[in-house]
N, CA, C and O atoms as a MOPAC input file, in Angstrom:
PM7 MOZYME 1SCF
protein

 N      0.78600 1    -1.14000 1     0.07200 1
 C     -0.01600 1     0.04900 1    -0.00700 1
 C      0.78700 1     1.27500 1    -0.05100 1
 O      0.51900 1     2.25800 1    -0.74200 1
 N      1.86500 1     1.13900 1     0.79400 1
 C      2.82700 1     2.47200 1     0.84500 1
 C      3.52400 1     2.59700 1    -0.32900 1
 O      3.91200 1     3.73000 1    -0.61400 1
 N      3.79100 1     1.62400 1    -1.13200 1
 C      4.63100 1     1.63100 1    -2.38800 1
 C      3.61000 1     2.29100 1    -3.43200 1
 O      4.09200 1     3.06900 1    -4.25500 1
 N      2.35200 1     2.05800 1    -3.45300 1
 C      1.48900 1     2.64100 1    -4.36000 1
 C      1.29900 1     4.21400 1    -4.04700 1
 O      1.02600 1     4.99100 1    -4.96200 1
 N      1.43500 1     4.59200 1    -2.88300 1
 C      1.39000 1     6.00800 1    -2.56100 1
 C      2.57700 1     6.64400 1    -2.99700 1
 O      2.51200 1     7.78000 1    -3.46700 1
 N      3.69100 1     6.02300 1    -2.89200 1
 C      5.06400 1     6.64300 1    -3.36400 1
 C      4.96500 1     6.71300 1    -4.79700 1
 O      5.31200 1     7.76600 1    -5.33200 1
 N      4.55500 1     5.78200 1    -5.49100 1
 C      4.44900 1     5.75400 1    -7.00700 1
 C      3.52500 1     6.90200 1    -7.45900 1
 O      3.81300 1     7.54400 1    -8.46900 1
 N      2.38100 1     7.18700 1    -6.71100 1
 C      1.44300 1     8.27500 1    -7.01500 1
 C      2.08200 1     9.59200 1    -6.94900 1
 O      2.06600 1    10.43800 1    -7.84300 1
 N      2.71800 1     9.69600 1    -5.65900 1
 C      3.44800 1    10.94900 1    -5.47600 1
 C      4.62600 1    11.33100 1    -6.56400 1
 O      4.82600 1    12.48200 1    -6.95400 1
 N      5.30500 1    10.27700 1    -6.95000 1
 C      6.25800 1    10.27900 1    -7.81100 1
 C      5.71100 1    10.93500 1    -9.21200 1
 O      6.20900 1    11.90900 1    -9.77800 1
 N      4.69500 1    10.26000 1    -9.59400 1
 C      3.99700 1    10.67400 1   -10.98900 1
 C      3.46800 1    12.07000 1   -10.80600 1
 O      3.53700 1    12.87600 1   -11.73400 1
 N      2.97300 1    12.36600 1    -9.71100 1
 C      2.21100 1    13.77600 1    -9.42100 1
 C      3.28000 1    14.73200 1    -9.60500 1
 O      3.10400 1    15.66500 1   -10.38900 1
 N      4.45400 1    14.59800 1    -8.92200 1
 C      5.47800 1    15.77700 1    -8.97900 1
 C      6.14000 1    15.77700 1   -10.42400 1
 O      6.60900 1    16.82700 1   -10.86300 1
 N      6.17600 1    14.71800 1   -11.09000 1
 C      6.78100 1    14.72400 1   -12.34300 1
 C      5.72900 1    15.46800 1   -13.33500 1
 O      6.08500 1    16.22200 1   -14.24100 1
 N      4.51100 1    15.17300 1   -13.05800 1
 C      3.45600 1    15.88900 1   -14.08200 1
 C      3.49800 1    17.36400 1   -13.83500 1
 O      3.38100 1    18.20000 1   -14.73000 1
 N      3.67100 1    17.63300 1   -12.57400 1
 C      3.68500 1    19.04600 1   -12.14700 1
 C      4.90500 1    19.73800 1   -12.68800 1
 O      4.76700 1    20.89300 1   -13.09100 1
 N      6.04200 1    19.18200 1   -12.74100 1
 C      7.20800 1    19.84300 1   -13.30800 1
 C      7.00300 1    19.96900 1   -14.83800 1
 O      7.37600 1    20.99300 1   -15.41000 1
 N      6.44100 1    18.99200 1   -15.48900 1
 C      6.28600 1    19.01700 1   -16.90700 1
 C      5.30900 1    20.24700 1   -17.33200 1
 O      5.56900 1    21.00300 1   -18.26900 1
 N      4.13100 1    20.34500 1   -16.50500 1
 C      3.13400 1    21.39800 1   -16.66300 1
 C      3.72800 1    22.75600 1   -16.39200 1
 O      3.43300 1    23.71400 1   -17.10700 1
 N      4.57700 1    22.86600 1   -15.35400 1
 C      5.16800 1    24.10900 1   -15.19700 1
 C      6.24000 1    24.55300 1   -16.24200 1
 O      6.39700 1    25.73000 1   -16.56600 1
 N      6.92000 1    23.57400 1   -16.71100 1
 C      7.91400 1    23.71100 1   -17.68900 1
 C      7.20900 1    24.15300 1   -19.12400 1
 O      7.71200 1    25.01500 1   -19.84600 1
 N      6.06900 1    23.50400 1   -19.42100 1
 C      5.25400 1    24.00600 1   -20.56300 1
 C      4.70600 1    25.25800 1   -20.56200 1
 O      4.63500 1    25.93500 1   -21.58800 1
 N      4.26400 1    25.66600 1   -19.36300 1
 C      3.59000 1    27.05200 1   -19.24500 1
 C      4.69800 1    28.04400 1   -19.29500 1
 O      4.54000 1    29.09000 1   -19.92400 1
 N      5.82300 1    27.78100 1   -18.66300 1
 C      7.00100 1    28.80400 1   -18.85300 1
 C      7.56300 1    28.82600 1   -20.20800 1
 O      8.11000 1    29.85000 1   -20.61900 1
 N      7.47300 1    27.81000 1   -20.90500 1
 C      7.89700 1    27.79300 1   -22.33300 1
 C      7.05400 1    28.53600 1   -23.21700 1
 O      7.54600 1    29.10700 1   -24.19000 1
 N      5.81500 1    28.58100 1   -22.96600 1
 C      4.71700 1    29.31000 1   -23.61900 1
 C      4.91400 1    30.81600 1   -23.34900 1
 O      4.86300 1    31.65300 1   -24.25100 1
 N      5.15600 1    31.12600 1   -21.98200 1
 C      5.36500 1    32.51400 1   -21.62200 1
 C      6.68900 1    33.13600 1   -22.26400 1
 O      6.70200 1    34.23500 1   -22.81800 1
 N      7.67000 1    32.40000 1   -22.14200 1
 C      8.96100 1    32.90100 1   -22.87100 1
 C      8.91700 1    33.11500 1   -24.24200 1
 O      9.34900 1    34.12100 1   -24.80500 1
 N      8.30400 1    32.00100 1   -24.86100 1
 C      8.20500 1    32.11200 1   -26.50600 1
 C      7.08200 1    33.41700 1   -26.73300 1
 O      7.31600 1    34.19900 1   -27.65400 1
 N      6.13700 1    33.57900 1   -26.06100 1
 C      5.32500 1    34.81500 1   -26.29700 1
 C      6.16600 1    36.12900 1   -25.99800 1
 O      5.95100 1    37.17300 1   -26.61400 1
 N      6.96900 1    36.03200 1   -25.18300 1
 C      7.74900 1    37.27500 1   -24.80200 1
 C      8.81600 1    37.51100 1   -25.94300 1
 O      9.00400 1    38.64800 1   -26.37600 1
 N      9.49200 1    36.44900 1   -26.41000 1
 C     10.38000 1    36.55300 1   -27.47000 1
 C      9.78900 1    36.95900 1   -28.80300 1
 O     10.39000 1    37.72300 1   -29.55900 1
 N      8.56100 1    36.42200 1   -29.09300 1
 C      7.89900 1    36.70600 1   -30.22800 1
 C      7.48200 1    38.17800 1   -30.28700 1
 O      7.53700 1    38.79100 1   -31.35300 1
 N      7.01900 1    38.81500 1   -29.02500 1
 C      6.64700 1    40.17300 1   -28.80900 1
 C      7.93300 1    41.03800 1   -29.07600 1
 O      7.87300 1    42.00100 1   -29.84100 1
 N      9.11200 1    40.68100 1   -28.42900 1
 C     10.28300 1    41.53400 1   -28.55700 1
 C     10.76600 1    41.60700 1   -30.07400 1
 O     11.21200 1    42.65600 1   -30.53900 1
 N     10.65500 1    40.45900 1   -30.80400 1
 C     11.11100 1    40.43700 1   -32.14700 1
 C     10.06500 1    41.14200 1   -32.93500 1
 O     10.43300 1    41.42700 1   -34.07500 1
 N      8.87700 1    41.48800 1   -32.62500 1
 C      7.82700 1    42.11000 1   -33.37500 1
 C      6.94200 1    41.15200 1   -34.26300 1
 O      6.18900 1    41.58100 1   -35.13700 1
 N      7.08700 1    39.93700 1   -33.98700 1
 C      6.30000 1    38.96600 1   -34.84900 1
 C      4.99900 1    38.69700 1   -34.40800 1
 O      4.33100 1    37.83600 1   -34.98000 1
 N      4.50800 1    39.40700 1   -33.34600 1
 C      3.13600 1    39.12500 1   -32.89000 1
 C      2.43000 1    40.34600 1   -33.48700 1
 O      2.83500 1    41.48900 1   -33.27500 1
 N      1.23000 1    40.03000 1   -34.33600 1
 C      0.61400 1    41.12900 1   -35.02900 1
 C     -0.69400 1    41.56800 1   -34.44600 1
 O     -1.56600 1    40.72400 1   -34.24400 1
 N     -0.87900 1    42.75800 1   -34.17700 1
 C     -2.01200 1    43.24800 1   -33.56600 1
 C     -3.10300 1    43.67000 1   -34.51500 1
 O     -4.26800 1    43.81400 1   -34.14500 1
 N     -2.69300 1    43.86400 1   -35.74200 1
 C     -3.59200 1    44.22300 1   -36.79400 1
 C     -4.23800 1    43.13600 1   -37.47900 1
 O     -3.55200 1    42.29900 1   -38.06600 1
 N     -5.50900 1    43.06700 1   -37.46000 1
 C     -6.32800 1    41.99300 1   -37.97500 1
 C     -6.26300 1    41.96700 1   -39.53400 1
 O     -6.43200 1    40.91600 1   -40.15100 1
 N     -6.00600 1    43.19200 1   -40.16800 1
 C     -6.02100 1    43.18800 1   -41.64500 1
 C     -4.58900 1    42.93200 1   -42.17400 1
 O     -4.40100 1    42.96000 1   -43.39000 1
 N     -3.61700 1    42.69700 1   -41.35700 1
 C     -2.39600 1    42.29000 1   -41.74700 1
 C     -2.27000 1    40.92300 1   -42.09800 1
 O     -3.07700 1    40.14200 1   -41.59500 1
 N     -1.32800 1    40.45800 1   -42.93700 1
 C     -0.96900 1    39.16700 1   -43.17300 1
 C     -0.48800 1    38.33600 1   -42.02400 1
 O      0.59200 1    38.55300 1   -41.47400 1
 N     -1.30900 1    37.38200 1   -41.67200 1
 C     -0.85200 1    36.67800 1   -40.41600 1
 C      0.01400 1    35.38400 1   -40.75700 1
 O      0.46100 1    34.69900 1   -39.83800 1
 N      0.22200 1    35.08900 1   -41.96800 1
 C      1.10600 1    33.89800 1   -42.23100 1
 C      2.48700 1    33.88900 1   -41.67800 1
 O      2.95400 1    32.84300 1   -41.22900 1
 N      3.17900 1    35.02000 1   -41.68600 1
 C      4.53400 1    34.87200 1   -40.93100 1
 C      4.44900 1    34.64000 1   -39.47000 1
 O      5.23400 1    33.92300 1   -38.85100 1
 N      3.45100 1    35.28800 1   -38.95400 1
 C      3.26700 1    35.15400 1   -37.48000 1
 C      2.87300 1    33.48000 1   -37.10600 1
 O      3.38200 1    32.85700 1   -36.17500 1
 N      2.09500 1    33.06500 1   -37.83500 1
 C      1.68700 1    31.57700 1   -37.68500 1
 C      2.82900 1    30.76500 1   -37.88900 1
 O      3.05500 1    29.83700 1   -37.11200 1
 N      3.66600 1    31.03900 1   -38.96300 1
 C      4.83900 1    30.22100 1   -39.23300 1
 C      5.99200 1    30.29100 1   -38.14300 1
 O      6.70200 1    29.31300 1   -37.90900 1
 N      6.11500 1    31.33300 1   -37.58600 1
 C      7.01700 1    31.54400 1   -36.41900 1
 C      6.47500 1    30.79300 1   -35.10800 1
 O      7.21700 1    30.15300 1   -34.36400 1
 N      5.03400 1    30.95300 1   -34.90400 1
 C      4.49800 1    30.22900 1   -33.86300 1
 C      4.49500 1    28.76500 1   -34.03900 1
 O      4.52500 1    28.05200 1   -33.03600 1
 N      4.46300 1    28.25800 1   -35.19600 1
 C      4.43800 1    26.83400 1   -35.57500 1
 C      5.77300 1    26.30600 1   -35.22300 1
 O      5.85600 1    25.26800 1   -34.56600 1
 N      6.85500 1    26.96700 1   -35.62600 1
 C      8.25000 1    26.65900 1   -35.35500 1
 C      8.52800 1    26.66400 1   -33.88600 1
 O      9.15500 1    25.74000 1   -33.36900 1
 N      8.06400 1    27.71100 1   -33.17900 1
 C      8.21400 1    27.70100 1   -31.63400 1
 C      7.61000 1    26.42200 1   -31.02600 1
 O      8.22200 1    25.75200 1   -30.19500 1
 N      6.39700 1    26.11800 1   -31.47200 1
 C      5.65600 1    24.92500 1   -30.85600 1
 C      6.46200 1    23.57500 1   -31.22100 1
 O      6.57700 1    22.65600 1   -30.40900 1
 N      6.94100 1    23.54700 1   -32.36100 1
 C      7.85300 1    22.39700 1   -32.77000 1
 C      9.02100 1    22.24700 1   -31.73400 1
 O      9.30200 1    21.20800 1   -31.13700 1
 N      9.61900 1    23.38900 1   -31.62400 1
 C     10.74500 1    23.37500 1   -30.74300 1
 C     10.54200 1    23.05900 1   -29.34800 1
 O     11.28700 1    22.32400 1   -28.69900 1
 N      9.46200 1    23.66500 1   -28.88700 1
 C      8.94200 1    23.42100 1   -27.53500 1
 C      8.60800 1    21.83600 1   -27.43300 1
 O      9.00200 1    21.22600 1   -26.43900 1
 N      7.96400 1    21.23400 1   -28.34300 1
 C      7.56200 1    19.81100 1   -28.27300 1
 C      8.72900 1    19.03000 1   -28.21700 1
 O      8.79900 1    18.10400 1   -27.40900 1
 N      9.74300 1    19.32100 1   -29.05400 1
 C     10.94400 1    18.47000 1   -29.11900 1
 C     11.78900 1    18.62200 1   -27.85800 1
 O     12.56000 1    17.73700 1   -27.48800 1
 N     11.62200 1    19.74400 1   -27.22900 1
 C     12.39400 1    20.02700 1   -26.00100 1
 C     11.77800 1    19.19100 1   -24.80200 1
 O     12.43500 1    18.53800 1   -23.99100 1
 N     10.29800 1    19.33700 1   -24.83800 1
 C      9.67700 1    18.42900 1   -23.87400 1
 C      9.74200 1    17.07000 1   -23.99600 1
 O      9.20200 1    16.34800 1   -23.15700 1

């Protein structure tokens, strides 16, 4: 019984670390895209470059995680 509790706690802290890492990666990537000026606020502008950079950022985050 005690072994099952330890397994559950082990899984819980690992899931928490992954969730925090993913959230921080999203925050940092949003900040970097904003600093580089790749986040567009104008709805009439071409959004393709922004989506392309966000796609590459998501691929890099996925490979990192």
